[in-house]
C-alpha positions as CSV (number, residue, x, y, z in Angstrom):
1,M,99.4,98.3,67.6
2,K,102.4,95.9,67.3
3,W,104.6,98.1,69.3
4,L,102.2,98.3,72.2
5,T,102.1,94.5,72.2
6,K,105.9,94.2,72.1
7,L,106.2,96.7,74.8
8,K,103.8,94.7,77.0
9,E,105.6,91.5,76.3
10,D,109.1,93.2,77.1
11,S,107.6,94.6,80.2
12,T,106.2,91.2,81.3
13,D,109.5,89.4,80.6
14,Y,111.5,92.2,82.6
15,L,109.3,91.9,85.6
16,F,109.5,88.2,85.4
17,D,113.4,88.5,85.8
18,H,113.0,91.1,88.6
19,P,110.5,89.7,91.1
20,N,111.1,92.3,93.9
21,L,110.5,95.0,91.6
22,K,107.3,93.4,90.3
23,K,106.1,93.0,94.0
24,T,106.7,96.6,94.7
25,L,104.9,98.0,91.6
26,S,102.2,95.7,92.4
27,F,101.9,97.0,96.0
28,I,102.0,100.6,94.6
29,F,99.3,99.9,92.0
30,K,97.2,98.3,94.9
31,L,97.5,101.2,97.1
32,F,96.6,103.7,94.3
33,V,93.6,101.6,93.6
34,T,92.5,101.2,97.0
35,A,92.7,105.1,97.6
36,L,90.8,105.8,94.4
37,S,87.9,103.3,95.6
38,A,88.0,105.2,99.0
39,F,87.6,108.6,97.6
40,I,84.9,107.5,95.1
41,F,83.0,106.0,97.8
42,A,83.3,108.8,100.4
43,Y,82.6,111.6,97.8
44,G,79.5,109.6,96.6
45,F,78.3,109.1,100.0
46,R,78.7,112.9,101.0
47,A,77.2,114.1,97.6
48,F,74.4,111.9,97.0
49,I,73.7,109.6,100.1
50,A,74.0,111.5,103.3
51,P,74.8,115.3,102.6
52,T,75.4,117.6,105.5
53,I,73.6,120.7,106.5
54,D,76.7,122.7,105.2
55,C,76.1,121.3,101.8
56,V,72.3,121.9,101.8
57,E,73.1,125.4,102.9
58,G,75.8,125.8,99.9
59,W,73.3,124.4,97.5
60,F,70.4,126.5,98.6
61,P,71.7,129.8,100.6
62,K,69.1,131.8,102.3
63,D,68.8,135.5,101.5
64,A,70.0,138.5,103.9
65,S,66.9,138.2,106.0
66,G,67.5,134.4,106.7
67,N,64.7,133.3,104.4
68,I,64.3,130.6,101.7
69,P,64.1,132.2,98.4
70,D,61.1,131.3,96.3
71,A,63.1,129.7,93.7
72,F,64.3,127.2,96.2
73,R,60.7,126.7,97.8
74,N,59.4,126.0,94.4
75,K,62.0,123.0,94.1
76,G,60.4,121.8,97.5
77,I,63.1,123.0,100.0
78,T,61.8,123.8,103.4
79,E,63.2,124.7,106.8
80,A,63.3,121.1,107.6
81,D,66.1,120.5,105.0
82,Y,68.5,122.7,106.8
83,V,67.9,120.7,110.2
84,T,67.6,117.2,109.0
85,P,69.0,116.8,105.3
86,L,67.2,114.1,103.3
87,H,69.2,111.1,103.4
88,L,69.3,107.8,101.3
89,I,70.6,104.6,103.3
90,S,73.9,103.4,102.3
91,G,74.8,99.9,102.8
92,G,77.3,98.0,104.7
93,A,79.2,99.7,107.7
94,S,78.3,103.3,106.5
95,G,74.8,102.2,106.3
96,C,75.1,100.6,110.0
97,S,76.5,104.1,111.0
98,Q,73.6,105.8,109.7
99,V,71.2,103.5,111.7
100,I,73.0,104.2,115.0
101,I,72.9,107.9,114.4
102,R,69.0,107.7,113.8
103,F,68.8,105.7,117.0
104,I,70.9,108.3,119.0
105,E,68.9,111.1,117.6
106,I,65.7,109.5,118.9
107,F,67.2,111.0,122.3
108,V,69.8,113.6,121.4
109,D,70.4,116.1,118.7
110,I,73.7,115.3,117.0
111,T,72.9,116.6,113.6
112,H,76.0,119.0,113.5
113,L,78.3,116.4,114.7
114,E,77.2,113.7,112.1
115,K,80.1,113.7,109.9
116,M,82.4,113.1,112.8
117,F,80.2,110.4,114.3
118,T,79.9,108.8,110.8
119,S,83.6,108.5,110.2
120,L,84.2,107.1,113.8
121,L,81.4,104.5,113.5
122,Y,82.5,103.5,110.2
123,I,85.8,102.3,111.7
124,L,84.5,100.8,114.7
125,L,81.9,98.7,112.9
126,N,84.7,97.4,110.4
127,I,86.9,96.2,113.3
128,P,85.0,92.7,113.8
129,L,84.7,92.3,110.1
130,L,88.4,92.8,109.6
131,I,89.0,90.2,112.2
132,L,86.9,87.8,110.2
133,S,88.8,88.6,106.9
134,Y,92.3,88.1,108.8
135,K,91.1,84.7,110.0
136,K,89.1,83.3,107.0
137,I,90.4,85.1,103.9
138,S,93.9,86.4,103.9
139,K,96.3,88.7,105.5
140,Q,97.0,90.9,102.4
141,F,93.5,91.1,101.7
142,T,92.7,92.4,105.2
143,F,95.6,94.9,105.0
144,F,94.4,96.6,102.0
145,T,90.8,96.5,103.3
146,L,91.9,98.2,106.4
147,V,93.6,101.0,104.4
148,N,90.4,101.4,102.4
149,V,88.4,101.7,105.3
150,G,90.7,104.2,107.0
151,L,90.9,106.3,104.0
152,V,87.2,106.2,103.6
153,S,86.7,107.5,107.1
154,L,89.5,110.0,106.7
155,F,88.0,111.4,103.2
156,N,84.6,111.4,104.7
157,F,85.8,113.7,107.3
158,I,88.1,116.0,105.5
159,I,86.5,116.5,102.1
160,P,85.6,120.2,102.1
161,D,81.7,120.8,101.6
162,A,82.6,123.2,98.8
163,W,84.0,120.4,96.9
164,I,80.4,119.0,96.7
165,Y,77.9,121.8,96.7
166,N,80.3,123.7,94.0
167,V,80.4,120.7,91.8
168,V,77.2,118.7,91.9
169,N,73.5,119.8,92.9
170,I,71.0,117.0,92.5
171,Y,69.7,117.1,96.2
172,T,66.0,117.5,95.0
173,D,66.2,114.8,92.3
174,T,66.1,111.7,94.5
175,L,65.9,109.4,91.6
176,A,69.2,110.9,90.3
177,R,70.8,110.7,93.6
178,C,70.0,107.0,93.7
179,I,71.7,106.3,90.3
180,C,74.7,108.5,91.0
181,G,75.0,106.9,94.5
182,G,74.6,103.4,93.2
183,L,77.2,104.0,90.5
184,T,79.7,105.5,92.8
185,T,79.1,102.7,95.5
186,G,79.2,100.0,92.9
187,I,82.5,101.2,91.1
188,S,84.3,101.8,94.6
189,S,83.5,98.1,95.6
190,S,84.3,96.8,92.1
191,L,87.6,98.4,92.2
192,S,88.6,96.9,95.4
193,M,87.4,93.5,94.3
194,M,89.5,93.8,91.0
195,I,92.6,93.9,93.1
196,N,91.5,91.1,95.3
197,T,90.5,93.2,98.2
198,S,87.4,94.9,99.5
199,A,86.0,98.4,100.5
200,G,85.2,96.9,104.0
201,G,81.5,96.6,105.5
202,T,79.4,94.0,104.0
203,D,81.7,93.4,101.0
204,I,83.9,91.3,103.4
205,I,80.8,89.2,104.3
206,S,79.8,89.0,100.6
207,I,83.1,88.0,99.3
208,Y,83.6,85.3,102.1
209,I,80.2,83.7,101.2
210,S,80.7,84.0,97.5
211,E,84.3,82.3,97.9
212,K,82.5,79.6,99.7
213,K,79.5,79.3,97.3
214,S,81.7,80.2,94.2
215,A,78.7,82.6,93.0
216,P,78.3,86.4,92.3
217,V,78.5,88.8,95.3
218,G,75.8,91.3,94.6
219,K,72.9,89.3,96.1
220,Y,74.3,88.7,99.4
221,G,75.0,92.5,100.0
222,M,71.2,93.0,98.9
223,I,69.9,90.8,101.6
224,I,72.1,92.3,104.3
225,N,71.4,96.0,103.1
226,G,67.6,95.2,103.1
227,I,67.9,94.7,106.9
228,I,69.7,97.9,107.2
229,I,66.9,99.8,105.5
230,S,64.3,98.3,107.7
231,F,66.0,99.4,110.9
232,Y,66.9,102.9,109.6
233,T,63.2,103.5,108.5
234,L,62.1,102.2,111.8
235,F,64.3,104.5,114.0
236,S,63.6,107.5,111.8
237,V,59.9,107.3,112.3
238,I,60.4,106.7,116.0
239,G,62.5,109.9,116.2
240,R,60.1,111.8,114.5
241,I,57.5,110.9,117.0
242,A,59.7,111.5,120.0
243,N,61.7,114.6,119.1
244,P,60.4,116.3,116.2
245,T,62.4,119.3,117.0
246,W,65.4,118.1,115.2
247,N,64.0,115.0,113.5
248,Q,62.0,117.0,111.1
249,I,61.6,114.8,108.1
250,E,57.9,113.4,107.9
251,S,57.5,109.6,108.4
252,N,55.9,109.4,104.8
253,T,59.1,110.9,103.5
254,T,61.4,108.6,105.2
255,I,59.4,105.6,103.9
256,S,59.5,107.1,100.5
257,L,63.3,107.6,100.7
258,A,63.7,104.0,101.9
259,L,61.8,102.7,98.8
260,Y,64.0,104.9,96.7
261,T,67.1,103.4,98.4
262,I,66.1,99.9,96.9
263,I,66.8,101.5,93.6
264,Y,70.2,102.6,94.7
265,Y,71.1,99.1,96.1
266,F,70.0,97.5,92.9
267,I,72.2,99.7,90.7
268,A,75.0,99.2,93.2
269,T,74.8,95.4,93.0
270,Q,74.3,95.4,89.5
271,V,77.6,97.4,88.7
272,M,79.5,95.1,91.2
273,D,78.2,91.9,89.5
274,V,79.0,93.4,85.9
275,L,82.6,94.7,86.9
276,N,83.7,92.0,89.3
277,V,84.1,88.9,87.1
278,R,86.1,86.7,89.8
279,N,83.2,84.4,90.5
280,R,81.4,84.5,87.1
281,K,81.6,81.1,85.3
282,L,81.1,80.4,81.5
283,E,80.4,77.0,79.8
284,L,82.3,76.2,76.7
285,Q,80.7,74.1,74.1
286,I,83.3,73.4,71.5
287,F,82.6,71.3,68.4
288,T,85.8,70.2,66.7
289,S,87.7,67.6,64.6
290,H,91.0,68.4,66.2
291,E,91.6,65.4,68.5
292,E,94.4,67.1,70.7
293,L,92.5,70.1,71.3
294,S,91.3,68.8,74.7
295,Q,94.9,68.5,75.8
296,V,95.8,72.1,74.7
297,L,92.9,73.4,77.0
298,I,93.7,71.3,79.9
299,H,97.3,72.1,79.9
300,A,96.4,75.7,79.4
301,F,93.9,76.1,82.2
302,P,93.5,74.6,85.8
303,H,90.3,73.1,84.7
304,S,89.4,69.7,83.0
305,C,86.8,69.0,80.3
306,T,84.4,66.3,79.1
307,I,84.4,64.9,75.6
308,V,81.3,63.7,73.8
309,N,81.4,61.9,70.4
310,G,79.3,63.4,67.7
311,K,78.7,63.5,64.1
312,G,78.2,66.6,61.8
313,A,74.8,66.6,60.3
314,F,75.7,68.1,56.9
315,S,79.4,67.0,56.6
316,G,78.6,63.4,58.1
317,K,82.2,63.8,59.6
318,E,82.9,62.5,63.2
319,K,83.2,65.3,65.7
320,N,84.3,65.8,69.2
321,I,82.0,67.9,71.5
322,L,84.1,69.4,74.3
323,Y,82.3,70.7,77.4
324,M,84.4,72.9,79.9
325,V,83.6,75.5,82.5
326,I,85.9,78.4,82.8
327,S,85.9,81.8,84.7
328,K,84.8,84.9,82.9
329,K,88.2,86.4,82.8
330,E,89.6,83.4,81.1
331,A,87.2,83.4,78.0
332,K,89.3,85.7,75.8
333,K,92.4,83.5,76.3
334,A,90.4,80.2,75.6
335,V,88.8,81.5,72.6
336,A,92.3,82.6,71.2
337,L,94.0,79.2,71.9
338,I,90.8,77.4,70.4
339,K,91.1,79.5,67.1
340,Q,94.9,79.0,66.9
341,A,94.6,74.9,67.4
342,D,91.6,74.6,65.2
343,P,90.5,77.7,63.2
344,E,87.3,75.7,61.9
345,A,86.0,74.9,65.5
346,F,82.7,76.0,66.4
347,V,82.4,77.5,69.9
348,A,79.2,78.4,72.0
349,I,79.6,80.2,75.3
350,N,76.9,80.3,78.0
351,D,76.6,82.0,81.2
352,L,76.3,80.0,84.4
353,K,74.6,81.5,87.4
354,Q,76.4,79.0,89.7
355,V,78.5,75.6,89.6
356,Y,78.4,72.9,92.2
357,G,81.6,70.5,92.8
358,R,85.2,71.2,92.4
359,F,86.0,74.2,90.2
360,F,89.5,75.9,90.9
361,I,89.9,79.5,91.5
362,K,93.1,80.9,92.6
363,P,92.7,81.8,96.4
364,I,92.8,85.5,97.4
365,E,96.3,86.3,98.6
């Protein structure tokens, strides 16, 4: 692996000497990750969260007489699935789009236009959030978020239904849909956050709040999405009562799906908090006899530390106990520096839920 390390060092040195090339490659990389994030979310939304009528017909084709085969009926498929497919409730702007569509369907049948309405509403609902992003976060963050939002809307509209029903079919397994939907949503958002952008919607609000409070982003999204669940369920139940002709999902089924959706949200937020380490903090407790170790650390990181004098119980030797808070992504570098400066140092690392006070995090560009 020495050749790989050398290649990495040579590449870093070369790009350091060619800043314009480094910026260009960084832009291309961010664009690729943004497109990947958008595709993953759009595909997961169409396949697991809100499948279309065409997908249902592709998964469960009727026979020549237009009847549902017994094999499909045994899986719980009814005529209602061909009119109003069972949907989980997405979060953020896509979830708000679903809420608005459910409200409209109280009065008008737009089932066959749902894909187009979802794409259009997704863009419109993100506009005020992008303005917030532009004013309060950064221009580059806003640009790539805008690209992500546009690509999600585009992919949601142009991905062929055949790409879905010929690849995956877990429509009747609600729990599996929750798990897969949570994974795709969480991975999509995390990919964006890893390059200091977002997937739009509540991700913008979550990142803005987390930057202010210096805490993980998942819990803020969970609160907002809980409100979305409530309104979606309410409008679905009202639609069933007002116009059951095209709102054919039973109210009990809607409530059941809302409860399942909580599992989807939980998985998505857990994935985000595991993969997105920007606002995760660690406390280092370092027991050392090396008097200069504190200077090594504060010169290597934009954080200071506190020194407490101690004494080894077994050796009886004087010890320094260093307390230092670092970000999750700095842990590997910190441990390597400590081992290099003092191979005999004892290091304990603890997870922190939140820190108060001045803690430096490089601002989002």
